[in-house]
C-alpha positions in Angstrom: 3.2 -50.5 23.3 4.1 -49.0 19.8 3.7 -51.6 16.7 6.9 -51.6 14.5 5.2 -49.6 11.9 4.3 -46.9 14.4 8.2 -46.8 15.3 8.9 -46.3 11.9 6.5 -43.5 11.3 7.6 -41.6 14.0 11.4 -42.2 13.2 10.3 -40.6 9.9 8.6 -37.8 11.0 11.3 -36.6 13.0 13.8 -37.2 10.6 11.7 -35.2 8.2 11.6 -32.2 11.0 15.3 -32.6 11.1 15.6 -31.9 7.8 13.5 -29.2 7.3 15.0 -27.4 10.3 18.6 -28.0 8.8 17.4 -26.5 5.4 16.0 -23.2 7.4 12.5 -24.2 7.2 10.1 -23.8 10.3 6.9 -25.3 10.3 4.4 -23.1 12.0 1.7 -25.7 12.7 -0.5 -23.2 15.1 0.3 -20.1 13.9 2.6 -19.3 16.6 5.3 -17.7 14.5 3.0 -15.7 12.8 1.4 -14.4 16.1 4.4 -13.6 17.4 5.9 -11.6 14.0 2.7 -9.8 14.0 3.8 -8.1 17.7 7.6 -7.4 16.7 8.4 -4.2 15.7 8.7 -2.8 12.2 12.3 -2.0 12.4 13.3 -5.5 13.7 10.6 -7.4 11.1 13.0 -6.0 8.2 15.7 -7.9 9.6 13.6 -11.3 10.1 12.6 -11.4 6.5 16.1 -12.7 6.0 15.8 -15.8 7.7 14.0 -18.2 5.6 12.4 -17.8 2.2 8.8 -18.8 4.4 9.3 -15.9 6.6 10.0 -13.4 3.7 6.9 -14.8 2.1 4.6 -14.4 5.1 6.3 -10.8 6.0 6.1 -9.8 2.3 2.0 -10.8 2.4 -0.1 -7.8 2.1 -2.9 -9.4 4.2 0.0 -10.2 7.3 0.9 -6.5 6.7 -2.6 -5.8 7.5 -3.1 -7.9 10.4 0.6 -6.4 11.6 -0.5 -2.8 11.3 -3.2 -3.3 13.5 -1.5 -5.2 16.3 1.2 -2.6 16.7 -0.8 0.6 15.9 1.2 2.1 12.7 -1.2 5.1 12.2 0.7 7.7 10.3 3.0 7.6 7.3 3.9 10.6 5.3 6.6 12.0 2.8 9.1 14.3 4.1 11.8 16.5 2.5 14.9 17.7 4.0 15.1 21.4 2.3 19.0 22.2 1.2 20.5 25.2 3.0 23.3 25.6 0.6 23.8 28.7 -1.3 23.5 27.6 -4.8 20.5 24.6 -3.8 18.9 26.8 -1.2 15.1 25.7 -1.3 15.9 22.6 -3.2 14.0 19.3 -1.7 15.7 16.4 -3.5 16.1 14.2 0.0 13.0 13.0 0.3 11.9 10.1 2.9 9.0 8.6 4.7 8.5 9.6 8.0 6.2 7.1 10.1 5.0 7.3 13.7 3.4 4.1 15.5 1.1 4.1 18.4 3.7 4.4 20.7 4.8 7.6 19.2 7.8 6.3 18.1 8.6 7.9 14.8 11.3 7.0 12.1 12.7 8.1 8.4 13.0 5.8 5.5 14.6 7.2 2.2 12.9 6.5 -1.1 16.1 6.0 -2.8 16.0 2.7 -0.7 13.4 1.3 -3.4 14.2 -2.3 -4.9 13.1 -0.9 -8.5 16.1 -0.5 -10.8 13.6 0.7 -13.3 12.6 3.9 -11.2 15.3 6.4 -10.8 13.7 9.3 -9.6 11.5 10.0 -6.5 8.5 8.5 -6.9 5.0 10.1 -6.7 2.4 9.0 -3.7 -0.7 8.3 -4.8 -2.2 6.7 -1.5 -1.5 4.5 1.5 -2.7 2.0 3.7 -1.9 -0.2 6.4 1.8 0.2 5.6 1.7 -0.2 1.5 2.1 2.6 -1.0 0.7 3.5 -4.2 3.0 5.2 -6.2 3.3 6.3 -9.8 6.7 6.8 -11.9 7.6 9.7 -14.5 6.3 7.0 -17.2 2.6 6.9 -15.3 3.2 3.5 -14.7 1.7 2.5 -10.9 3.1 0.1 -8.7 2.1 -1.1 -4.9 5.4 -1.0 -2.7 5.9 -2.0 0.5 8.7 0.3 1.9 9.8 -2.0 4.6 10.5 -5.0 2.8 11.5 -3.2 -0.4 9.4 -5.2 -2.4 7.0 -4.2 -5.1 4.0 -5.3 -7.8 3.9 -3.8 -10.7 0.3 -3.0 -12.0 -0.2 -2.7 -15.6 -2.6 -1.8 -18.1 -2.9 1.9 -17.0 -3.1 4.4 -20.1 -0.8 7.2 -18.7 -2.8 10.0 -21.3 -5.5 9.7 -19.3 -3.7 11.9 -16.4 -3.1 14.6 -18.9 -5.5 17.9 -18.6 -7.4 16.0 -15.9 -7.8 17.0 -12.0 -7.1 13.7 -10.2 -8.4 12.1 -6.7 -6.5 8.9 -5.6 -6.2 6.3 -2.9 -5.2 3.1 -1.6 -8.2 1.2 -0.1 -8.8 -2.0 1.3 -12.0 -4.4 1.1 -12.3 -6.2 4.5 -15.0 -8.1 2.8 -12.5 -9.9 0.3 -9.2 -9.0 1.6 -8.5 -7.1 -1.3 -6.5 -4.0 -2.1 -7.6 -1.6 -4.5 -6.0 1.3 -6.0 -8.5 4.8 -6.8 -7.8 6.8 -9.1 -11.0 9.4 -10.1 -10.3 11.6 -12.9 -12.0 14.7 -13.6 -12.3 16.5 -16.7 -10.4 19.9 -17.6 -12.8 22.5 -16.7 -15.5 20.3 -15.3 -16.5 19.1 -18.4 -18.5 15.7 -17.9 -18.6 13.5 -14.9 -15.9 11.7 -12.9 -14.4 8.7 -14.3 -13.2 6.7 -11.4 -11.1 3.6 -12.2 -9.9 0.8 -9.7 -7.3 -1.9 -9.8 -8.1 -4.9 -7.8 -5.0 -6.2 -6.3 -6.5 -10.0 -6.1 -8.0 -9.7 -9.7 -5.1 -8.2 -11.0 -7.1 -6.1 -13.6 -8.5 -2.5 -13.8 -12.3 -1.8 -14.1 -14.2 1.7 -15.1 -17.0 1.9 -12.7 -18.2 4.9 -15.0 -21.9 5.2 -15.6 -21.8 8.5 -16.8 -20.3 10.3 -13.6 -20.9 9.7 -10.1 -24.6 11.0 -8.9 -23.0 14.0 -7.1 -21.0 16.7 -8.9 -18.1 16.6 -6.9 -15.2 18.5 -8.1 -11.5 18.5 -6.5 -10.7 21.3 -4.1 -6.8 20.9 -6.3 -5.5 19.6 -9.0 -4.1 16.5 -7.3 -5.2 15.0 -4.0 -3.9 11.8 -2.6 -7.0 11.3 0.5 -5.9 9.5 3.7 -7.1 6.0 4.3 -9.7 5.5 7.4 -10.9 2.3 8.1 -9.9 1.0 4.6 -11.8 3.8 3.0 -9.6 6.5 1.1 -10.7 10.2 1.9 -10.9 13.5 0.2 -12.1 16.8 0.2 -14.2 18.2 -2.7 -16.3 20.9 -3.4 -20.2 20.5 -4.8 -19.1 22.3 -8.6 -16.5 24.3 -10.4 -17.2 27.5 -9.1 -18.7 26.5 -5.6 -16.2 27.1 -2.3 -18.3 24.9 -0.2 -16.1 22.1 1.2 -17.8 18.3 1.5 -16.1 15.3 2.9 -16.1 12.4 0.7 -14.7 8.4 0.8 -14.3 5.8 -1.4 -16.4 2.4 -0.6 -13.9 -0.4 -1.2 -16.9 -2.8 -0.9 -19.5 -1.3 -3.4 -16.8 0.7 -5.2 -18.3 4.0 -4.9 -18.0 7.2 -3.5 -20.3 8.4 -0.3 
């Protein structure tokens, strides 16, 4: 038989739960909601973020996005341009969008104009992608980590735009599984091969840039082009490089997100 105090305690708990449900707050005591949302297709997930503030916070969390990408098999994401065929604008590719293909072979397009960034008024440059997140850069060389599906973004400050001038660039977005941290990687190579590579790394968790430069990387890598945004595999961006400025032999290198070096 329940005591009077137990009855009032249970009644109080029920009233609290009813009040939370009335305000749109749902307690996910056993992680059931997150487990279900991880299996929801991305198009439905975009709509579900408006159910409550708690759901939007969960869906916008980079850690949840990584688990969702792993569960749904989102594997391909690239920038797509529709070339105009009108006489005045033939070859003009102004309508940029993102094309995605999931593990089931289904694809879709998302306009880059849908960014929830009033300060960005043009098509941003993509410097890397990982687990559905994009590392983008504006005309003012400002970096941001952007979720194209929830349209949320986080500005990355502290980068000097002048460092991008007269330099060849390797860039990518990495994921450190050990610390569950996303890292933006920008490796700068001085013009005409003078000096070593200068790797700059931004930690999402620490919210700061670090310079891993120790006189250049051990091997004299050189980008195969002026700019290369490497694809990310298992959390590590990969690039095709050469041994030196004048060598045509190709090498495949990747950025180790845990040790923060090239290998």
